[in-house]
N, CA, C, O and the ligand as a Tripos MOL2 file, in Angstrom:
@<TRIPOS>MOLECULE
protein
  289   287    73     0     0
PROTEIN
NO_CHARGES

@<TRIPOS>ATOM
      1 N           6.4390    6.7320   14.0730 N.3       1 MET1
      2 CA          7.0780    5.3210   14.0740 C.3       1 MET1
      3 C           6.4190    4.3790   12.9300 C.2       1 MET1
      4 O           5.2010    4.4170   12.7560 O.2       1 MET1
      5 N           7.1140    3.6720   12.2820 N.am      2 ALA2
      6 CA          6.7260    2.6870   11.4160 C.3       2 ALA2
      7 C           6.6770    1.6060   11.8370 C.2       2 ALA2
      8 O           7.6800    1.1650   12.3980 O.2       2 ALA2
      9 N           5.4110    0.7350   11.7080 N.am      3 THR3
     10 CA          5.4220   -0.6300   12.3300 C.3       3 THR3
     11 C           5.2400   -1.8030   11.0380 C.2       3 THR3
     12 O           4.3600   -1.6420   10.1920 O.2       3 THR3
     13 N           5.8520   -2.5780   11.0140 N.am      4 PRO4
     14 CA          5.4940   -3.8000    9.7840 C.3       4 PRO4
     15 C           4.0220   -4.3210   10.1710 C.2       4 PRO4
     16 O           3.6040   -4.3870   11.3270 O.2       4 PRO4
     17 N           3.2370   -4.7150    8.9050 N.am      5 VAL5
     18 CA          2.3830   -5.3510    9.2300 C.3       5 VAL5
     19 C           2.2650   -6.3520    7.9270 C.2       5 VAL5
     20 O           2.6070   -6.1220    6.7670 O.2       5 VAL5
     21 N           1.6590   -7.5610    8.5020 N.am      6 TYR6
     22 CA          1.7210   -8.5050    7.3590 C.3       6 TYR6
     23 C           0.2170   -9.0390    6.9110 C.2       6 TYR6
     24 O           0.0820  -10.1470    6.3900 O.2       6 TYR6
     25 N          -0.8570   -8.1880    7.1500 N.am      7 SER7
     26 CA         -1.9480   -8.4850    6.6060 C.3       7 SER7
     27 C          -2.7290   -7.0640    6.6520 C.2       7 SER7
     28 O          -2.4140   -6.1790    7.4480 O.2       7 SER7
     29 N          -3.6390   -6.9580    5.8410 N.am      8 ARG8
     30 CA         -4.3330   -5.4650    5.5780 C.3       8 ARG8
     31 C          -4.8280   -4.8280    6.9120 C.2       8 ARG8
     32 O          -5.7770   -5.3110    7.5290 O.2       8 ARG8
     33 N          -4.1680   -3.7550    7.3200 N.am      9 PRO9
     34 CA         -4.3310   -3.2330    8.6920 C.3       9 PRO9
     35 C          -5.9280   -2.6280    8.5960 C.2       9 PRO9
     36 O          -6.4820   -2.1880    7.5890 O.2       9 PRO9
     37 N          -6.4920   -2.7520   10.0000 N.am     10 VAL10
     38 CA         -7.7320   -2.4130   10.0600 C.3      10 VAL10
     39 C          -7.8200   -1.1330   11.0960 C.2      10 VAL10
     40 O          -7.3630   -1.0910   12.2390 O.2      10 VAL10
     41 N          -8.4640   -0.1990   10.4550 N.am     11 GLY11
     42 CA         -8.4860    1.1740   11.4510 C.3      11 GLY11
     43 C          -7.2590    1.9030   10.8700 C.2      11 GLY11
     44 O          -6.9780    2.9140   11.5140 O.2      11 GLY11
     45 N          -6.5770    1.6900    9.9790 N.am     12 LYS12
     46 CA         -5.4710    2.8070    9.6780 C.3      12 LYS12
     47 C          -5.7720    3.1030    8.2210 C.2      12 LYS12
     48 O          -6.2560    2.3490    7.3770 O.2      12 LYS12
     49 N          -5.3250    4.5410    8.0930 N.am     13 ARG13
     50 CA         -5.6000    5.1390    6.9420 C.3      13 ARG13
     51 C          -4.4670    4.9670    5.8230 C.2      13 ARG13
     52 O          -4.6620    4.6640    4.6460 O.2      13 ARG13
     53 N          -3.0010    5.2790    6.5660 N.am     14 TYR14
     54 CA         -1.6890    5.1270    5.7220 C.3      14 TYR14
     55 C          -1.0150    4.0850    5.6860 C.2      14 TYR14
     56 O          -0.7700    3.5850    6.7830 O.2      14 TYR14
     57 N          -0.5220    3.4460    4.5540 N.am     15 LEU15
     58 CA          0.2760    2.4060    4.6390 C.3      15 LEU15
     59 C           1.5570    2.6150    3.7950 C.2      15 LEU15
     60 O           1.5160    2.9390    2.6080 O.2      15 LEU15
     61 N           2.5810    2.4290    4.4230 N.am     16 GLY16
     62 CA          3.9760    2.5870    3.5120 C.3      16 GLY16
     63 C           4.3420    1.4840    2.9060 C.2      16 GLY16
     64 O           3.9990    0.3730    3.3110 O.2      16 GLY16
     65 N           5.0690    1.6760    1.8830 N.am     17 ASN17
     66 CA          5.8610    0.4330    1.0940 C.3      17 ASN17
     67 C           7.1170    0.8710    1.4020 C.2      17 ASN17
     68 O           7.6200    1.9560    1.1070 O.2      17 ASN17
     69 N           7.7530   -0.3400    2.2180 N.am     18 THR18
     70 CA          9.3040    0.1000    2.3260 C.3      18 THR18
     71 C          10.2590   -0.1920    1.3060 C.2      18 THR18
     72 O          11.4070    0.2520    1.2910 O.2      18 THR18
     73 N           9.7230   -0.9980    0.4030 N.am     19 ASN19
     74 CA         10.5820   -1.3270   -0.8970 C.3      19 ASN19
     75 C          10.7680    0.0590   -1.8500 C.2      19 ASN19
     76 O          11.8660    0.3940   -2.2960 O.2      19 ASN19
     77 N           9.6110    0.7530   -2.0700 N.am     20 GLU20
     78 CA          9.5670    1.9380   -2.8850 C.3      20 GLU20
     79 C           9.6640    3.2820   -2.0760 C.2      20 GLU20
     80 O           9.7870    4.3610   -2.6550 O.2      20 GLU20
     81 N           9.5980    3.1540   -0.6170 N.am     21 MET21
     82 CA          9.4750    4.4340    0.1210 C.3      21 MET21
     83 C           8.2930    5.2880   -0.2370 C.2      21 MET21
     84 O           8.4260    6.5060   -0.3520 O.2      21 MET21
     85 N           7.1950    4.7160   -0.4080 N.am     22 GLU22
     86 CA          6.1200    5.3960   -0.8930 C.3      22 GLU22
     87 C           4.8200    5.2430    0.1330 C.2      22 GLU22
     88 O           4.6370    4.1030    0.5610 O.2      22 GLU22
     89 N           3.9970    6.1700    0.5230 N.am     23 VAL23
     90 CA          3.0940    6.1170    1.3130 C.3      23 VAL23
     91 C           1.5770    6.1300    0.6070 C.2      23 VAL23
     92 O           1.3360    7.0000   -0.2300 O.2      23 VAL23
     93 N           0.6010    5.1800    0.9530 N.am     24 HIS24
     94 CA         -0.5380    5.1990    0.4090 C.3      24 HIS24
     95 C          -1.6600    5.5510    1.1680 C.2      24 HIS24
     96 O          -1.5090    5.4230    2.3830 O.2      24 HIS24
     97 N          -2.8430    5.9960    0.7430 N.am     25 ASP25
     98 CA         -3.9580    6.3290    1.5330 C.3      25 ASP25
     99 C          -4.9430    5.4360    1.4260 C.2      25 ASP25
    100 O          -5.6570    5.5640    0.4320 O.2      25 ASP25
    101 N          -5.1890    4.5560    2.1770 N.am     26 LEU26
    102 CA         -6.2180    3.4990    1.9330 C.3      26 LEU26
    103 C          -7.5780    3.9110    1.8590 C.2      26 LEU26
    104 O          -8.3970    3.1320    1.3720 O.2      26 LEU26
    105 N          -7.9660    5.1360    2.3160 N.am     27 SER27
    106 CA         -9.2370    5.7440    2.0840 C.3      27 SER27
    107 C          -9.4570    6.1390    0.7880 C.2      27 SER27
    108 O         -10.6210    6.4190    0.5030 O.2      27 SER27
    109 N          -8.4860    6.2420   -0.2000 N.am     28 ASN28
    110 CA         -8.5610    6.5290   -1.5960 C.3      28 ASN28
    111 C          -7.6780    5.5130   -2.5070 C.2      28 ASN28
    112 O          -6.9920    5.8760   -3.4620 O.2      28 ASN28
    113 N          -7.8070    4.2400   -2.0680 N.am     29 GLU29
    114 CA         -6.8910    3.2730   -2.8320 C.3      29 GLU29
    115 C          -7.2880    3.0460   -4.1320 C.2      29 GLU29
    116 O          -8.4870    3.0130   -4.4090 O.2      29 GLU29
    117 N          -6.3180    2.8630   -5.0740 N.am     30 ARG30
    118 CA         -6.5890    2.6340   -6.5150 C.3      30 ARG30
    119 C          -6.0260    1.2060   -6.6550 C.2      30 ARG30
    120 O          -5.2010    0.7700   -5.8520 O.2      30 ARG30
    121 N          -6.4920    0.4920   -7.6940 N.am     31 SER31
    122 CA         -5.9380   -0.8110   -8.1500 C.3      31 SER31
    123 C          -4.4170   -0.3430   -8.4290 C.2      31 SER31
    124 O          -3.5420   -1.0540   -7.9340 O.2      31 SER31
    125 N          -4.1390    0.4520   -8.9550 N.am     32 ALA32
    126 CA         -2.7880    0.8270   -9.2880 C.3      32 ALA32
    127 C          -1.6640    0.9460   -8.2070 C.2      32 ALA32
    128 O          -0.4530    0.8940   -8.4180 O.2      32 ALA32
    129 N          -2.3400    1.1250   -6.9360 N.am     33 CYS33
    130 CA         -1.4240    1.0790   -5.9320 C.3      33 CYS33
    131 C          -0.9360   -0.3640   -5.3650 C.2      33 CYS33
    132 O          -0.0110   -0.5200   -4.5680 O.2      33 CYS33
    133 N          -1.6090   -1.2180   -5.8400 N.am     34 GLN34
    134 CA         -1.0830   -2.6250   -5.5320 C.3      34 GLN34
    135 C          -1.0060   -3.0460   -4.1850 C.2      34 GLN34
    136 O          -0.3170   -4.0270   -3.9060 O.2      34 GLN34
    137 N          -1.7090   -2.3440   -3.2020 N.am     35 VAL35
    138 CA         -1.5170   -2.7980   -1.8280 C.3      35 VAL35
    139 C          -1.5590   -4.2610   -1.4700 C.2      35 VAL35
    140 O          -0.7880   -4.6570   -0.5950 O.2      35 VAL35
    141 N          -2.2190   -4.9360   -1.9420 N.am     36 GLY36
    142 CA         -2.3040   -6.3450   -1.5230 C.3      36 GLY36
    143 C          -0.7660   -7.0640   -2.0710 C.2      36 GLY36
    144 O          -0.1770   -7.9480   -1.4500 O.2      36 GLY36
    145 N          -0.3530   -6.5210   -3.2220 N.am     37 GLU37
    146 CA          0.9250   -6.8730   -3.4040 C.3      37 GLU37
    147 C           2.0460   -6.4910   -2.4760 C.2      37 GLU37
    148 O           2.9070   -7.3060   -2.1440 O.2      37 GLU37
    149 N           2.0240   -5.1380   -2.0280 N.am     38 ILE38
    150 CA          2.8850   -4.6990   -1.0510 C.3      38 ILE38
    151 C           3.0060   -5.5180    0.4430 C.2      38 ILE38
    152 O           3.9580   -5.7850    1.1780 O.2      38 ILE38
    153 N           1.6360   -5.7580    0.4980 N.am     39 ILE39
    154 CA          1.5180   -6.6900    1.8440 C.3      39 ILE39
    155 C           2.0100   -8.1680    1.9140 C.2      39 ILE39
    156 O           2.5210   -8.6820    2.9090 O.2      39 ILE39
    157 N           1.7670   -8.8200    0.6350 N.am     40 ALA40
    158 CA          2.2230   -9.9410    0.3220 C.3      40 ALA40
    159 C           3.6770  -10.0790    0.4170 C.2      40 ALA40
    160 O           4.2080  -11.0140    1.0160 O.2      40 ALA40
    161 N           4.3770   -9.0630   -0.2300 N.am     41 ALA41
    162 CA          5.7600   -9.0810   -0.2180 C.3      41 ALA41
    163 C           6.5420   -8.5810    1.0820 C.2      41 ALA41
    164 O           7.7640   -8.5090    1.2140 O.2      41 ALA41
    165 N           5.6570   -8.2860    1.9120 N.am     42 ARG42
    166 CA          6.0120   -7.9900    3.4770 C.3      42 ARG42
    167 C           6.7830   -6.7690    3.5060 C.2      42 ARG42
    168 O           7.7660   -6.6610    4.2400 O.2      42 ARG42
    169 N           6.3000   -5.6440    2.5790 N.am     43 HIS43
    170 CA          6.8430   -4.4820    2.5320 C.3      43 HIS43
    171 C           6.0230   -3.4350    3.1390 C.2      43 HIS43
    172 O           6.3490   -2.2590    2.9760 O.2      43 HIS43
    173 N           5.0810   -3.7200    3.7650 N.am     44 ALA44
    174 CA          3.9840   -2.8670    4.3300 C.3      44 ALA44
    175 C           4.2830   -2.3790    5.7370 C.2      44 ALA44
    176 O           4.6010   -3.1900    6.6070 O.2      44 ALA44
    177 N           4.2070   -1.3120    5.9410 N.am     45 VAL45
    178 CA          4.3380   -0.5800    7.5010 C.3      45 VAL45
    179 C           3.0650    0.4330    7.7490 C.2      45 VAL45
    180 O           2.5820    1.0720    6.8140 O.2      45 VAL45
    181 N           2.6610    0.5050    8.8440 N.am     46 THR46
    182 CA          1.7200    1.4580    9.1460 C.3      46 THR46
    183 C           2.5130    2.4100   10.2050 C.2      46 THR46
    184 O           3.5580    2.0790   10.7650 O.2      46 THR46
    185 N           1.8120    3.6870   10.3850 N.am     47 PHE47
    186 CA          2.4280    4.7230   10.9060 C.3      47 PHE47
    187 C           1.7260    5.1180   12.1330 C.2      47 PHE47
    188 O           0.4990    5.0490   12.2020 O.2      47 PHE47
    189 N           2.5740    5.5980   13.2620 N.am     48 SER48
    190 CA          2.1400    5.9040   14.3990 C.3      48 SER48
    191 C           2.5090    7.4950   14.8980 C.2      48 SER48
    192 O           3.6730    7.6920   15.2460 O.2      48 SER48
    193 N           1.7240    8.4240   14.9320 N.am     49 PRO49
    194 CA          0.6260    8.6530   14.5340 C.3      49 PRO49
    195 C           0.0350    8.1780   13.1570 C.2      49 PRO49
    196 O           0.9370    7.9730   12.3440 O.2      49 PRO49
    197 N          -1.1980    7.9500   12.6790 N.am     50 ASP50
    198 CA         -1.6310    7.4770   11.3460 C.3      50 ASP50
    199 C          -1.9880    8.7080   10.5180 C.2      50 ASP50
    200 O          -3.1300    8.9920   10.1560 O.2      50 ASP50
    201 N          -0.8580    9.4210   10.2540 N.am     51 THR51
    202 CA         -1.0010   10.6610    9.5090 C.3      51 THR51
    203 C           0.0380   10.6920    8.4080 C.2      51 THR51
    204 O           1.1040   10.0800    8.4750 O.2      51 THR51
    205 N          -0.3640   11.4850    7.3370 N.am     52 LEU52
    206 CA          0.5570   11.6900    6.1880 C.3      52 LEU52
    207 C           1.8710   12.4840    6.5410 C.2      52 LEU52
    208 O           2.9540   12.3690    5.9670 O.2      52 LEU52
    209 N           1.5660   13.3090    7.5930 N.am     53 GLN53
    210 CA          2.7190   14.2190    7.9910 C.3      53 GLN53
    211 C           3.5930   13.3300    8.6220 C.2      53 GLN53
    212 O           4.7880   13.5490    8.4200 O.2      53 GLN53
    213 N           3.2420   12.1900    9.4780 N.am     54 GLN54
    214 CA          4.1390   11.3080    9.9540 C.3      54 GLN54
    215 C           4.8000   10.5940    8.9450 C.2      54 GLN54
    216 O           6.0290   10.6350    9.0060 O.2      54 GLN54
    217 N           4.2230    9.8550    7.9010 N.am     55 ALA55
    218 CA          4.9300    9.0690    6.8390 C.3      55 ALA55
    219 C           5.8840    9.9880    6.0300 C.2      55 ALA55
    220 O           6.8650    9.5410    5.4370 O.2      55 ALA55
    221 N           5.5170   11.3750    6.0430 N.am     56 ARG56
    222 CA          6.6060   12.2690    5.3230 C.3      56 ARG56
    223 C           7.6650   12.3780    6.2140 C.2      56 ARG56
    224 O           8.7680   12.0930    5.7460 O.2      56 ARG56
    225 N           7.6130   12.7250    7.4090 N.am     57 ALA57
    226 CA          8.6610   12.6970    8.3950 C.3      57 ALA57
    227 C           9.5440   11.5280    8.4680 C.2      57 ALA57
    228 O          10.6510   11.5760    9.0040 O.2      57 ALA57
    229 N           9.0620   10.5060    7.9420 N.am     58 GLU58
    230 CA          9.8420    9.1570    7.8260 C.3      58 GLU58
    231 C          10.3740    8.7630    6.5150 C.2      58 GLU58
    232 O          10.8880    7.6700    6.2770 O.2      58 GLU58
    233 N          10.1850    9.9410    5.4940 N.am     59 ARG59
    234 CA         10.6820    9.8860    4.2410 C.3      59 ARG59
    235 C          10.0000    8.9580    3.1620 C.2      59 ARG59
    236 O          10.5760    8.4020    2.2260 O.2      59 ARG59
    237 N           8.9300    8.9110    3.4140 N.am     60 TYR60
    238 CA          8.0090    8.3180    2.4300 C.3      60 TYR60
    239 C           7.3700    9.2320    1.7410 C.2      60 TYR60
    240 O           6.7950   10.2300    2.1750 O.2      60 TYR60
    241 N           7.5000    8.8150    0.4790 N.am     61 ASP61
    242 CA          7.0320    9.8790   -0.7000 C.3      61 ASP61
    243 C           5.3410    9.4360   -1.0820 C.2      61 ASP61
    244 O           4.8590    8.3040   -1.0290 O.2      61 ASP61
    245 N           4.7420   10.5520   -1.4220 N.am     62 ASN62
    246 CA          3.3220   10.2580   -1.8000 C.3      62 ASN62
    247 C           3.1960    9.3980   -3.1790 C.2      62 ASN62
    248 O           3.8790    9.5970   -4.1840 O.2      62 ASN62
    249 N           2.1640    8.3790   -3.0240 N.am     63 CYS63
    250 CA          1.8180    7.7220   -4.0280 C.3      63 CYS63
    251 C           1.1380    8.5170   -5.0630 C.2      63 CYS63
    252 O           0.1910    9.2230   -4.7160 O.2      63 CYS63
    253 N           1.5380    8.4820   -6.3800 N.am     64 ALA64
    254 CA          0.9130    9.3650   -7.4160 C.3      64 ALA64
    255 C          -0.6950    8.8850   -7.5960 C.2      64 ALA64
    256 O          -1.5120    9.6720   -8.0750 O.2      64 ALA64
    257 N          -1.0110    7.7610   -7.2450 N.am     65 HIS65
    258 CA         -2.3200    7.3320   -7.6270 C.3      65 HIS65
    259 C          -3.5090    7.7520   -6.5240 C.2      65 HIS65
    260 O          -4.6250    8.1900   -6.8060 O.2      65 HIS65
    261 N          -2.9870    7.5100   -5.2510 N.am     66 CYS66
    262 CA         -4.1880    7.8550   -4.1250 C.3      66 CYS66
    263 C          -3.9580    9.1320   -3.3570 C.2      66 CYS66
    264 O          -4.8380    9.6970   -2.7090 O.2      66 CYS66
    265 N          -2.7660    9.5290   -3.4700 N.am     67 ILE67
    266 CA         -2.3950   10.8960   -2.9230 C.3      67 ILE67
    267 C          -2.1490   11.9350   -3.9940 C.2      67 ILE67
    268 O          -2.9530   12.8560   -4.1410 O.2      67 ILE67
    269 N          -1.2120   11.8370   -4.6450 N.am     68 GLY68
    270 CA         -0.7210   12.6290   -5.5830 C.3      68 GLY68
    271 C           0.4120   13.7570   -4.9590 C.2      68 GLY68
    272 O           0.7220   13.6940   -3.7690 O.2      68 GLY68
    273 N           0.9290   14.6650   -5.7520 N.am     69 GLY69
    274 CA          2.0350   15.5270   -5.2070 C.3      69 GLY69
    275 C           3.1190   15.0420   -4.8790 C.2      69 GLY69
    276 O           3.6780   15.4970   -3.8820 O.2      69 GLY69
    277 N           3.7130   13.9870   -5.6230 N.am     70 SER70
    278 CA          5.0030   13.5520   -5.3480 C.3      70 SER70
    279 C           6.0340   14.3830   -5.3730 C.2      70 SER70
    280 O           6.1600   15.1130   -6.3560 O.2      70 SER70
    281 N           6.8420   14.4350   -4.4550 N.am     71 THR71
    282 CA          8.0420   15.3630   -4.4650 C.3      71 THR71
    283 C           9.5380   14.8750   -4.8490 C.2      71 THR71
    284 O          10.6080   15.3780   -4.5090 O.2      71 THR71
    285 N           9.2800   13.7080   -5.6850 N.am     72 ARG72
    286 CA         10.3740   13.4020   -6.4710 C.3      72 ARG72
    287 C          10.0340   12.8920   -7.9300 C.2      72 ARG72
    288 O          10.9420   12.5940   -8.7060 O.2      72 ARG72
    289 ZN         -1.4500    4.4490   -3.6280 Zn       73 ZN73
@<TRIPOS>BOND
     1     1     2 1
     2     2     3 1
     3     3     4 2
     4     3     5 am
     5     5     6 1
     6     6     7 1
     7     7     8 2
     8     7     9 am
     9     9    10 1
    10    10    11 1
    11    11    12 2
    12    11    13 am
    13    13    14 1
    14    14    15 1
    15    15    16 2
    16    15    17 am
    17    17    18 1
    18    18    19 1
    19    19    20 2
    20    19    21 am
    21    21    22 1
    22    22    23 1
    23    23    24 2
    24    23    25 am
    25    25    26 1
    26    26    27 1
    27    27    28 2
    28    27    29 am
    29    29    30 1
    30    30    31 1
    31    31    32 2
    32    31    33 am
    33    33    34 1
    34    34    35 1
    35    35    36 2
    36    35    37 am
    37    37    38 1
    38    38    39 1
    39    39    40 2
    40    39    41 am
    41    41    42 1
    42    42    43 1
    43    43    44 2
    44    43    45 am
    45    45    46 1
    46    46    47 1
    47    47    48 2
    48    47    49 am
    49    49    50 1
    50    50    51 1
    51    51    52 2
    52    51    53 am
    53    53    54 1
    54    54    55 1
    55    55    56 2
    56    55    57 am
    57    57    58 1
    58    58    59 1
    59    59    60 2
    60    59    61 am
    61    61    62 1
    62    62    63 1
    63    63    64 2
    64    63    65 am
    65    65    66 1
    66    66    67 1
    67    67    68 2
    68    67    69 am
    69    69    70 1
    70    70    71 1
    71    71    72 2
    72    71    73 am
    73    73    74 1
    74    74    75 1
    75    75    76 2
    76    75    77 am
    77    77    78 1
    78    78    79 1
    79    79    80 2
    80    79    81 am
    81    81    82 1
    82    82    83 1
    83    83    84 2
    84    83    85 am
    85    85    86 1
    86    86    87 1
    87    87    88 2
    88    87    89 am
    89    89    90 1
    90    90    91 1
    91    91    92 2
    92    91    93 am
    93    93    94 1
    94    94    95 1
    95    95    96 2
    96    95    97 am
    97    97    98 1
    98    98    99 1
    99    99   100 2
   100    99   101 am
   101   101   102 1
   102   102   103 1
   103   103   104 2
   104   103   105 am
   105   105   106 1
   106   106   107 1
   107   107   108 2
   108   107   109 am
   109   109   110 1
   110   110   111 1
   111   111   112 2
   112   111   113 am
   113   113   114 1
   114   114   115 1
   115   115   116 2
   116   115   117 am
   117   117   118 1
   118   118   119 1
   119   119   120 2
   120   119   121 am
   121   121   122 1
   122   122   123 1
   123   123   124 2
   124   123   125 am
   125   125   126 1
   126   126   127 1
   127   127   128 2
   128   127   129 am
   129   129   130 1
   130   130   131 1
   131   131   132 2
   132   131   133 am
   133   133   134 1
   134   134   135 1
   135   135   136 2
   136   135   137 am
   137   137   138 1
   138   138   139 1
   139   139   140 2
   140   139   141 am
   141   141   142 1
   142   142   143 1
   143   143   144 2
   144   143   145 am
   145   145   146 1
   146   146   147 1
   147   147   148 2
   148   147   149 am
   149   149   150 1
   150   150   151 1
   151   151   152 2
   152   151   153 am
   153   153   154 1
   154   154   155 1
   155   155   156 2
   156   155   157 am
   157   157   158 1
   158   158   159 1
   159   159   160 2
   160   159   161 am
   161   161   162 1
   162   162   163 1
   163   163   164 2
   164   163   165 am
   165   165   166 1
   166   166   167 1
   167   167   168 2
   168   167   169 am
   169   169   170 1
   170   170   171 1
   171   171   172 2
   172   171   173 am
   173   173   174 1
   174   174   175 1
   175   175   176 2
   176   175   177 am
   177   177   178 1
   178   178   179 1
   179   179   180 2
   180   179   181 am
   181   181   182 1
   182   182   183 1
   183   183   184 2
   184   183   185 am
   185   185   186 1
   186   186   187 1
   187   187   188 2
   188   187   189 am
   189   189   190 1
   190   190   191 1
   191   191   192 2
   192   191   193 am
   193   193   194 1
   194   194   195 1
   195   195   196 2
   196   195   197 am
   197   197   198 1
   198   198   199 1
   199   199   200 2
   200   199   201 am
   201   201   202 1
   202   202   203 1
   203   203   204 2
   204   203   205 am
   205   205   206 1
   206   206   207 1
   207   207   208 2
   208   207   209 am
   209   209   210 1
   210   210   211 1
   211   211   212 2
   212   211   213 am
   213   213   214 1
   214   214   215 1
   215   215   216 2
   216   215   217 am
   217   217   218 1
   218   218   219 1
   219   219   220 2
   220   219   221 am
   221   221   222 1
   222   222   223 1
   223   223   224 2
   224   223   225 am
   225   225   226 1
   226   226   227 1
   227   227   228 2
   228   227   229 am
   229   229   230 1
   230   230   231 1
   231   231   232 2
   232   231   233 am
   233   233   234 1
   234   234   235 1
   235   235   236 2
   236   235   237 am
   237   237   238 1
   238   238   239 1
   239   239   240 2
   240   239   241 am
   241   241   242 1
   242   242   243 1
   243   243   244 2
   244   243   245 am
   245   245   246 1
   246   246   247 1
   247   247   248 2
   248   247   249 am
   249   249   250 1
   250   250   251 1
   251   251   252 2
   252   251   253 am
   253   253   254 1
   254   254   255 1
   255   255   256 2
   256   255   257 am
   257   257   258 1
   258   258   259 1
   259   259   260 2
   260   259   261 am
   261   261   262 1
   262   262   263 1
   263   263   264 2
   264   263   265 am
   265   265   266 1
   266   266   267 1
   267   267   268 2
   268   267   269 am
   269   269   270 1
   270   270   271 1
   271   271   272 2
   272   271   273 am
   273   273   274 1
   274   274   275 1
   275   275   276 2
   276   275   277 am
   277   277   278 1
   278   278   279 1
   279   279   280 2
   280   279   281 am
   281   281   282 1
   282   282   283 1
   283   283   284 2
   284   283   285 am
   285   285   286 1
   286   286   287 1
   287   287   288 2
@<TRIPOS>SUBSTRUCTURE
     1 MET1         2 RESIDUE 1 A MET
     2 ALA2         6 RESIDUE 1 A ALA
     3 THR3        10 RESIDUE 1 A THR
     4 PRO4        14 RESIDUE 1 A PRO
     5 VAL5        18 RESIDUE 1 A VAL
     6 TYR6        22 RESIDUE 1 A TYR
     7 SER7        26 RESIDUE 1 A SER
     8 ARG8        30 RESIDUE 1 A ARG
     9 PRO9        34 RESIDUE 1 A PRO
    10 VAL10       38 RESIDUE 1 A VAL
    11 GLY11       42 RESIDUE 1 A GLY
    12 LYS12       46 RESIDUE 1 A LYS
    13 ARG13       50 RESIDUE 1 A ARG
    14 TYR14       54 RESIDUE 1 A TYR
    15 LEU15       58 RESIDUE 1 A LEU
    16 GLY16       62 RESIDUE 1 A GLY
    17 ASN17       66 RESIDUE 1 A ASN
    18 THR18       70 RESIDUE 1 A THR
    19 ASN19       74 RESIDUE 1 A ASN
    20 GLU20       78 RESIDUE 1 A GLU
    21 MET21       82 RESIDUE 1 A MET
    22 GLU22       86 RESIDUE 1 A GLU
    23 VAL23       90 RESIDUE 1 A VAL
    24 HIS24       94 RESIDUE 1 A HIS
    25 ASP25       98 RESIDUE 1 A ASP
    26 LEU26      102 RESIDUE 1 A LEU
    27 SER27      106 RESIDUE 1 A SER
    28 ASN28      110 RESIDUE 1 A ASN
    29 GLU29      114 RESIDUE 1 A GLU
    30 ARG30      118 RESIDUE 1 A ARG
    31 SER31      122 RESIDUE 1 A SER
    32 ALA32      126 RESIDUE 1 A ALA
    33 CYS33      130 RESIDUE 1 A CYS
    34 GLN34      134 RESIDUE 1 A GLN
    35 VAL35      138 RESIDUE 1 A VAL
    36 GLY36      142 RESIDUE 1 A GLY
    37 GLU37      146 RESIDUE 1 A GLU
    38 ILE38      150 RESIDUE 1 A ILE
    39 ILE39      154 RESIDUE 1 A ILE
    40 ALA40      158 RESIDUE 1 A ALA
    41 ALA41      162 RESIDUE 1 A ALA
    42 ARG42      166 RESIDUE 1 A ARG
    43 HIS43      170 RESIDUE 1 A HIS
    44 ALA44      174 RESIDUE 1 A ALA
    45 VAL45      178 RESIDUE 1 A VAL
    46 THR46      182 RESIDUE 1 A THR
    47 PHE47      186 RESIDUE 1 A PHE
    48 SER48      190 RESIDUE 1 A SER
    49 PRO49      194 RESIDUE 1 A PRO
    50 ASP50      198 RESIDUE 1 A ASP
    51 THR51      202 RESIDUE 1 A THR
    52 LEU52      206 RESIDUE 1 A LEU
    53 GLN53      210 RESIDUE 1 A GLN
    54 GLN54      214 RESIDUE 1 A GLN
    55 ALA55      218 RESIDUE 1 A ALA
    56 ARG56      222 RESIDUE 1 A ARG
    57 ALA57      226 RESIDUE 1 A ALA
    58 GLU58      230 RESIDUE 1 A GLU
    59 ARG59      234 RESIDUE 1 A ARG
    60 TYR60      238 RESIDUE 1 A TYR
    61 ASP61      242 RESIDUE 1 A ASP
    62 ASN62      246 RESIDUE 1 A ASN
    63 CYS63      250 RESIDUE 1 A CYS
    64 ALA64      254 RESIDUE 1 A ALA
    65 HIS65      258 RESIDUE 1 A HIS
    66 CYS66      262 RESIDUE 1 A CYS
    67 ILE67      266 RESIDUE 1 A ILE
    68 GLY68      270 RESIDUE 1 A GLY
    69 GLY69      274 RESIDUE 1 A GLY
    70 SER70      278 RESIDUE 1 A SER
    71 THR71      282 RESIDUE 1 A THR
    72 ARG72      286 RESIDUE 1 A ARG
    73 ZN73       289 GROUP 0 **** ****
């Protein structure tokens, strides 16, 4: 399940961008991910469970900068 967040999540690893349908790994965040901008634009979601597998199941694609292996 994806839950909208309006500030930087604490204790979560993965953050989805509902606008681009991409998922970011906050443990490997790069400036190019623009996570601050995603949150400010209110496009951020977290996942439950907090796993890449869950994000992928909800059709979020891997960010090329912090995860890689995009499938599109
Ligand atoms: Zn990223």
